[in-house]
C-alpha positions as CSV (number, residue, x, y, z in Angstrom):
1,M,9.6,-16.8,-3.4
2,K,7.4,-13.7,-3.0
3,H,7.6,-12.3,0.5
4,T,5.4,-9.6,2.1
5,V,7.1,-7.8,5.0
6,A,5.3,-5.2,7.4
7,V,7.6,-2.8,9.1
8,L,6.2,-0.3,11.8
9,V,8.7,2.5,12.2
10,E,9.2,6.0,14.0
11,N,7.8,8.3,11.6
12,H,11.3,10.1,11.0
13,F,13.4,11.5,8.2
14,G,15.8,8.9,6.5
15,V,14.0,5.8,8.0
16,L,12.8,4.5,4.3
17,T,16.2,4.9,2.9
18,R,17.6,2.7,5.7
19,V,14.9,0.1,5.2
20,A,15.3,-0.1,1.6
21,G,19.0,0.0,2.0
22,L,18.9,-3.2,3.9
23,F,17.2,-4.8,1.1
24,S,19.3,-3.8,-1.6
25,A,22.6,-4.5,0.3
26,R,21.6,-8.3,0.2
27,G,20.9,-8.2,-3.6
28,F,16.9,-8.0,-3.2
29,N,14.9,-5.9,-5.5
30,I,11.8,-4.5,-4.2
31,D,9.0,-5.2,-6.1
32,S,6.7,-2.6,-4.5
33,L,6.9,-0.5,-1.5
34,A,4.0,1.4,0.2
35,V,4.6,3.7,3.2
36,G,2.1,5.7,5.0
37,E,1.3,7.0,8.3
38,T,-0.7,4.7,11.0
39,H,-3.4,6.0,13.4
40,D,-0.6,7.2,15.3
41,P,1.1,10.3,13.6
42,E,4.6,9.4,14.9
43,V,4.1,5.7,13.4
44,S,4.4,4.7,9.8
45,R,3.5,1.4,8.3
46,M,5.7,0.0,5.3
47,T,4.7,-2.8,3.2
48,V,7.5,-4.3,1.2
49,I,7.0,-6.6,-1.5
50,A,10.2,-8.5,-2.5
51,H,11.1,-12.0,-4.2
52,G,14.0,-14.2,-2.8
53,D,15.3,-16.9,-0.8
54,D,13.8,-17.4,2.8
55,R,17.1,-17.4,4.4
56,I,17.9,-13.9,3.2
57,V,14.7,-12.6,4.2
58,D,15.1,-13.9,7.6
59,Q,18.6,-12.1,7.8
60,I,17.0,-9.0,6.6
61,M,14.1,-9.2,9.1
62,K,17.0,-9.4,11.8
63,Q,18.8,-6.6,10.7
64,L,15.6,-4.4,10.2
65,R,14.9,-5.3,14.2
66,K,18.2,-3.9,15.0
67,L,17.6,-0.1,13.4
68,V,16.5,2.2,16.1
69,D,13.8,3.4,14.4
70,V,12.2,0.2,13.8
71,I,9.3,-0.9,16.3
72,H,8.3,-3.9,15.0
73,V,8.8,-6.4,11.7
74,E,6.7,-9.1,10.6
75,D,6.8,-11.5,7.5
76,L,3.1,-11.9,6.3
77,T,4.0,-14.4,3.5
78,G,2.1,-17.5,4.3
79,N,-0.4,-15.8,6.6
80,D,-4.1,-15.1,6.0
81,I,-3.8,-11.8,4.7
82,I,-5.8,-8.9,2.8
83,E,-3.8,-7.6,0.0
84,R,-4.7,-4.4,-2.0
85,E,-3.5,-1.9,-4.7
86,L,-4.8,1.1,-6.1
87,V,-4.1,2.0,-9.9
88,L,-5.1,5.1,-11.9
89,I,-5.3,4.1,-15.5
90,K,-5.5,6.8,-18.3
91,I,-6.9,5.1,-21.7
92,G,-7.7,6.7,-25.0
93,A,-11.4,7.0,-25.5
94,N,-13.7,8.0,-28.2
95,A,-17.4,7.5,-29.2
96,A,-16.3,4.2,-31.0
97,N,-14.9,2.5,-27.9
98,R,-16.3,4.2,-24.7
99,N,-18.8,1.6,-24.5
100,D,-16.3,-1.4,-24.6
101,I,-14.3,0.3,-22.2
102,M,-17.1,0.9,-19.9
103,H,-18.0,-2.8,-19.8
104,V,-14.5,-3.6,-18.9
105,V,-14.8,-1.1,-16.1
106,N,-17.9,-2.5,-14.6
107,T,-16.8,-6.1,-15.1
108,F,-14.0,-5.0,-12.4
109,R,-16.1,-3.0,-10.3
110,A,-13.7,-0.2,-10.9
111,K,-14.6,3.5,-11.4
112,I,-14.4,6.4,-14.1
113,V,-12.9,9.3,-12.2
114,D,-12.2,11.5,-15.1
115,V,-13.5,12.0,-18.6
116,S,-12.3,14.0,-21.5
117,P,-13.2,14.2,-25.1
118,E,-10.1,11.9,-25.8
119,S,-9.4,9.7,-22.5
120,M,-10.9,8.5,-19.7
121,T,-9.3,7.9,-16.3
122,I,-10.0,4.7,-14.5
123,E,-9.6,3.7,-10.9
124,V,-9.5,0.2,-9.6
125,T,-8.4,-1.3,-6.4
126,G,-7.8,-5.0,-5.6
127,S,-5.4,-7.9,-5.7
128,E,-2.5,-7.8,-8.1
129,G,-4.0,-10.5,-10.2
130,K,-7.2,-8.2,-10.6
131,I,-5.4,-5.5,-11.7
132,D,-3.2,-7.5,-14.1
133,A,-6.4,-9.1,-15.4
134,M,-7.8,-5.7,-16.0
135,L,-4.9,-4.2,-17.5
136,E,-4.6,-7.1,-20.0
137,L,-8.2,-6.6,-21.2
138,L,-7.6,-2.4,-21.5
139,R,-4.5,-3.2,-23.5
140,P,-5.9,-3.4,-27.0
141,F,-7.0,0.1,-26.4
142,D,-5.0,2.9,-26.2
143,L,-3.3,2.5,-22.9
144,R,-1.5,5.9,-22.2
145,E,-0.5,5.7,-18.5
146,V,-0.6,3.6,-15.6
147,V,0.0,4.4,-11.9
148,R,0.0,2.1,-9.4
149,T,0.6,2.4,-5.6
150,G,2.3,-0.6,-4.6
151,Q,0.6,-3.3,-2.7
152,I,-0.4,-2.9,0.9
153,A,-1.4,-5.8,3.3
154,M,-2.6,-6.7,6.6
155,G,-3.8,-10.2,8.4
156,R,-7.1,-11.0,8.5
157,R,-7.0,-11.7,12.4
158,G,-5.3,-9.3,15.1
159,G,-2.7,-6.7,14.1
160,L,1.0,-6.2,14.2
161,K,2.2,-6.4,17.7
162,V,3.2,-2.9,18.9
163,P,4.6,-2.5,22.1
164,G,2.4,-1.8,24.7
165,K,4.0,1.6,25.6
166,R,2.8,2.9,22.2
167,V,-0.8,1.8,22.3
168,I,-1.0,3.5,25.8
169,K,0.5,6.3,24.7
170,L,-2.2,6.8,21.9
171,A,-4.9,6.4,24.1
172,A,-3.7,9.0,26.7
173,Q,-3.4,11.5,23.8
174,Q,-6.9,10.6,22.8
175,A,-8.1,11.2,26.5
176,A,-6.2,14.3,26.7
177,A,-7.1,15.8,23.5
178,P,-9.8,19.1,24.4
179,K,-13.4,18.3,22.9
180,A,-14.5,20.5,20.2
181,K,-17.1,23.3,21.4
182,K,-20.3,23.5,19.5
183,T,-20.7,27.1,18.5
184,R,-23.9,28.6,16.6
185,K,-23.6,30.9,14.0
186,K,-25.8,33.7,14.3
């Protein structure tokens, strides 16, 4: 079964290695791993996609909760979530096939972000199914390079339950931040 696990961690060196290590130690291959800072620069959010047994994922989550740098862990599997992935696709393009490629791009509401005489680079965001369907339609063309960010996900309602101290700390930082003075150029 595919599992989507969200992990909030302290933004410190080595945390990613420890989290990924727990999955690999249990024989889980991570299909996708996306990590980035949250609205609080001291906190990062990881979205881990892995396939495996529910019981083992429960064990991994319990072990993750024991790590010092882990703030919160939640299995989003089965929840009402929004999932997205960003992909850049470089494809060979010439005068003969540009219109066909652009038709595929428009169908999937993607963007052409770079054009050269021999190629086009396409940016597309969406669910894994949308990305896979677009890649399948582009496969007959000269597919040169594909870069995927990995899936990110969040619940449609509410958010990850961050301890109250973290929220209060962020609000206090924002209140204490000095306001920028407006200056006029002469």
